[in-house]
C-alpha positions as CSV (number, residue, x, y, z in Angstrom):
1,M,-0.1,-0.1,-0.1
2,G,2.8,2.3,0.7
3,F,4.5,1.8,-2.7
4,E,1.1,2.8,-4.3
5,L,0.9,5.8,-2.3
6,G,4.1,7.1,-4.0
7,G,6.8,5.7,-1.4
8,D,9.9,4.5,-2.8
9,D,11.2,2.6,-0.1
10,Y,10.3,1.2,3.5
11,I,12.3,-0.6,6.3
12,T,10.3,-2.4,9.3
13,K,10.9,-2.0,12.9
14,P,13.0,-2.6,14.8
15,F,15.8,-1.5,12.5
16,I,19.5,-0.5,12.4
17,L,20.1,3.5,12.7
18,M,23.3,2.3,9.8
19,V,20.3,1.0,7.3
20,L,17.9,3.8,7.5
21,R,21.0,6.3,7.2
22,S,22.1,4.7,4.0
23,R,18.7,4.2,2.6
24,V,18.1,8.3,3.2
25,M,21.7,8.9,1.5
26,A,20.9,6.6,-1.2
27,V,17.4,8.6,-1.9
28,L,18.9,12.2,-1.9
29,R,21.8,11.0,-3.8
30,R,19.1,10.5,-6.6
31,C,16.9,13.4,-5.8
32,D,20.2,16.3,-5.8
33,P,19.9,18.0,-9.3
34,S,23.4,19.4,-8.4
35,R,25.2,16.4,-8.1
36,E,27.7,15.7,-10.9
37,D,28.9,12.2,-11.7
38,K,29.8,13.0,-15.2
39,V,31.8,15.8,-15.9
40,M,33.9,16.4,-19.4
41,I,36.3,19.2,-19.2
42,G,38.5,19.8,-22.5
43,S,40.3,16.5,-22.9
44,L,39.6,15.4,-19.5
45,A,36.7,13.1,-18.9
46,F,35.5,12.2,-15.2
47,D,32.7,9.8,-14.3
48,F,32.9,10.0,-10.4
49,G,30.0,7.4,-9.9
50,K,32.1,4.2,-12.0
51,M,35.2,5.8,-10.7
52,D,36.6,6.1,-14.4
53,Y,38.9,9.3,-15.0
54,R,40.4,9.6,-18.5
55,K,42.6,12.2,-20.2
56,E,42.7,12.4,-23.9
57,G,40.7,9.0,-24.0
58,T,43.2,7.3,-21.9
59,A,42.6,5.7,-18.3
60,L,44.2,7.5,-15.3
61,S,44.7,5.7,-12.5
62,L,43.9,7.6,-9.2
63,S,44.1,6.7,-5.3
64,V,41.0,6.7,-3.4
65,T,42.3,10.2,-2.2
66,E,42.8,11.8,-5.3
67,Q,39.5,10.9,-6.2
68,K,38.0,12.4,-3.5
69,L,40.0,15.5,-4.0
70,L,39.2,15.8,-7.4
71,K,35.5,15.2,-6.9
72,A,36.1,17.9,-3.8
73,L,37.5,20.6,-6.7
74,V,35.4,19.7,-9.4
75,S,32.2,19.8,-7.1
76,H,33.2,23.6,-6.0
77,R,34.4,24.7,-9.5
78,G,35.7,28.4,-9.5
79,Q,35.6,28.5,-5.8
80,I,38.2,28.7,-3.4
81,L,38.7,26.0,-1.0
82,T,40.5,26.3,2.0
83,R,43.1,24.0,3.4
84,E,41.0,22.9,5.6
85,Q,38.1,22.2,4.1
86,L,39.7,20.1,1.6
87,I,41.5,18.0,4.2
88,F,37.7,17.5,5.9
89,Q,36.4,16.6,2.7
90,V,39.0,14.3,1.8
91,W,39.8,12.4,4.8
92,G,36.4,13.1,6.8
93,Q,36.5,12.3,10.6
94,E,40.0,11.5,10.3
95,A,41.2,14.9,9.0
96,E,42.6,15.8,12.7
97,F,45.0,13.0,12.4
98,V,46.3,14.2,9.3
99,E,49.4,16.4,8.3
100,E,48.9,19.5,6.2
101,N,52.0,17.9,4.0
102,A,49.5,15.3,3.0
103,L,47.1,17.5,0.9
104,T,50.0,19.0,-0.6
105,V,51.6,15.5,-1.8
106,T,47.9,14.7,-2.8
107,I,47.6,18.1,-5.3
108,K,51.0,17.4,-6.7
109,R,50.1,14.0,-7.2
110,L,46.7,14.6,-8.9
111,R,48.1,17.6,-10.9
112,A,51.0,14.9,-12.6
113,K,48.2,12.9,-13.6
114,I,45.6,15.4,-15.0
115,E,47.9,18.9,-15.9
116,D,49.8,18.9,-19.1
117,E,52.3,20.8,-17.4
118,P,52.1,20.0,-13.5
119,S,54.6,23.2,-12.7
120,A,52.5,25.2,-14.7
121,P,48.9,24.0,-13.7
122,T,45.7,24.9,-15.6
123,F,43.1,23.2,-13.6
124,I,44.0,22.9,-9.9
125,K,45.2,26.3,-8.8
126,T,46.9,27.4,-5.6
127,V,45.4,30.9,-4.0
128,Y,48.3,31.8,-2.1
129,G,47.2,32.3,1.4
130,L,43.8,30.6,0.7
131,G,43.7,27.5,-0.5
132,Y,43.0,26.0,-3.7
133,L,40.3,26.2,-6.8
134,W,39.4,24.4,-9.7
135,N,39.8,26.8,-12.9
136,D,38.6,25.5,-16.0
137,A,37.2,29.1,-17.2
138,G,38.1,29.4,-21.0
139,V,38.3,25.2,-21.6
140,Q,35.8,24.1,-24.0
141,A,33.4,21.7,-22.1
C-alpha cells in the first residue's frame, strides 16, 4: 500500500540506524540535481559514479584519496577551498590526524596525472594564503 501511495522504500521495525541512514542517503543522491557524476572538461572526462577518469581517452589511475580530492575540487568549480575544507572533505573524520603536508603531496600527485604541465597548472590553481581552486574557465567543456 505504501508503494501505491508513492513511497520509494520502506524498512520494518526494529531497524538498524545505519540501514536507515544509508537508505536516506541513497534517496538524497538520486534527488540531488546538482550532483555531478559525469564531467567533461576539455580532454578530461570524469565519471565519479563509475570511478572512471580519463585524459585524452586514456584511463587515469587515481588513488581513493586523489578521487576524493578531485571530486571536491570539481564540485566547487571556481570557488576557493581552504586547506582545512579540503582536508575535511578528503579525509573526513580522520582529518584531525592528517598532516597538512598530506594535502600538498596529494595535490602534486593529482596535478601530475591530469595537468599537461604540472609546474604550470591549468586546472588546479593555488591561491596563495587561501587554498586551492578548480579553474576550467576558457576550456571547452
